[in-house]
N, C-alpha and C positions, 0 to 999 in steps of 0.2 A: 107368093112366098119365094118363088125363084127370083123375083125382082129384088127382094130384100137381101137374099144370099149374094146375088150379083153385085149389089150395092156395097155389101160388106167386103166382098172380094176386092173391090176397088178402094174403098175408104180405109180399110184396115192397113194395107201396105203403105198407102199414102200417109196415114197418121204416124206409122212407125218411121217412115222416112223423114217426116216433118219433125218428129221428136228427136231423131238422131241429128238432124241439122241444127236444131235448137241447142242440143248439148255441145256440138262442135263450135257454134258461134259463142256460146257462153264461155266455154273453155278458152277460145281464142281471145275474147275480150278480157278475161281475167289475166291471161298471160301478158297481154299488151299493157294492161294497167300496172301489173307488177314490174314490167320492164320500164315503164315511165317513172315509177316510184324510185327504182334503183338509179336511173339516170338523174332524177331530181336530187336524190341524196348525194350522188357523186358530185354534182355541180355545187350543191350546198356545202359539202365538205371542202371543196377546193377554195371556196370563198371564206367560209367561217373559220376553218382551222388556223390560218395565219392570224386572224384577229384574236382567236382564243389564246394562241401562243403569246401574242403581244400582251394580252391581259394578264396571263400568268407571269410574264416577265415583270410587268409593272407591279403586280401584287407581291412577287418575291422581293423586288427592290424596296417596296414600301415596308415589308416586314423586316428586312435587314436595316432599313433606315430608322425604324422605331425601336430597335433593340436598345435597352438602356445604355449599354456601353457606347454604341455608335452615336446615339442621340447626344450624350454628354460630350463626346469628343468633337462633334461638329459645332457645338455651341460655344466653346471657349469660355469656361467658367471664370477665368482669371479676371479680377476687377469687378465682378458682379456680386451682389448679395445673394444669399440663399433664396430669398423671396423672389428676387428678379429672375434668377435662373429657373426657379420652379415655374414661374409664369411663362417664361420663354419656351421651356420644354413642353409644357402642356399645350401651348398655342401651336407649337411645331407639330406635335402628334395630331392635334385636331385638324390642322391644315393639311397634313399629309393624308389623313383619313378622308377628309372631304374631297381632296383632289382625286383619290382613287375609289371613291364611293360607287361610281358607275361600273366598276369591274365586277360587281356582284352578279350582273346579268349573265356573265360567262361561266359562272361556277355554281356548283350544287349548294343547296341550302346548308348542308353540313359544313362545307368548306367555308362559306361566308360566315357562319356562326363562329367557327374557329378563329377567323380573322378578327371578328368583333371582340371575342374573348381576349385575344392577344392585345388589342388596343386597350381594353378595360384593365388588363393586368399591368400594362405599362403605366397607365394613369394611376393605378393603385400603388405601384412601386414609387412613382414620383411623389404622390401625396403622403404616403407613409414615411418616406425619407424626409420630407419637409417637416412633418409632425415631430420627428425625433430630434430635430435641431432647435436650438434656442433662436430668438429673434435676431441676434447680432451675428449669426453664422454667415460665413462667406460662401461664395459660389464653389470654392474648392472643397469646403466642408460638405456642401450639398452633393457635389460630385462623388466624394468618398462615401457618403451615406447611400447614394443611389447604387454605386458599385457593390457595397456590402449587402444592400437589400436584394439586389439582383442575384447575388451568390447564394443567398438564403432560400430563394425560391426552389421548391422541390419539383414542381411541374412547370416547365417552361412553355407557356402558351404560345409564344412567338415561334418557337421551334416546332411545336405541334401544328400550328397553322401553316407554316412553311412546308412541313411534311405533307399535309393535306393537299396543298396546291400542287406539289410535285407529283403526288399519287394520282391526282385528277388529270394532270398533263400526260402521265404515263399511259393512261387509257388509250390515247390516240396513237401510240407508237408500239 
């Protein structure tokens, strides 16, 4: 019996010391892991932030370029028929969207959906403006119809999408 008590006198403190060392090592490893994650996030931010800002700039420029007023002004409707202008404007919106399609990687789903709604709204404005005109209408008539249609819109999806992009960029500052 004395042998068991002596053995417990040795094993019990040794077990407590081992358990204490285990807790210290686990705590140390958790802190080291946390430190490495913070360092990784810092490096990631240093590299990703400029790319995300560039993507935001491109998306803001894209949204500004597809606003109906800017779209018509760039296309020079003089000398074109309404049908030709309609085709050119739709192609330009589609080309701009396809060119900036990869920017969705850098934005939330909500922001990208707002951008897609803006593109759809611009296409709708263009299509409705074309439908209001007769076949012999000129490009100038089409431009006037687009301006009028854009003024009638109650909710400006392009402005909302631009606001979404800006608010997402503001998160980083």
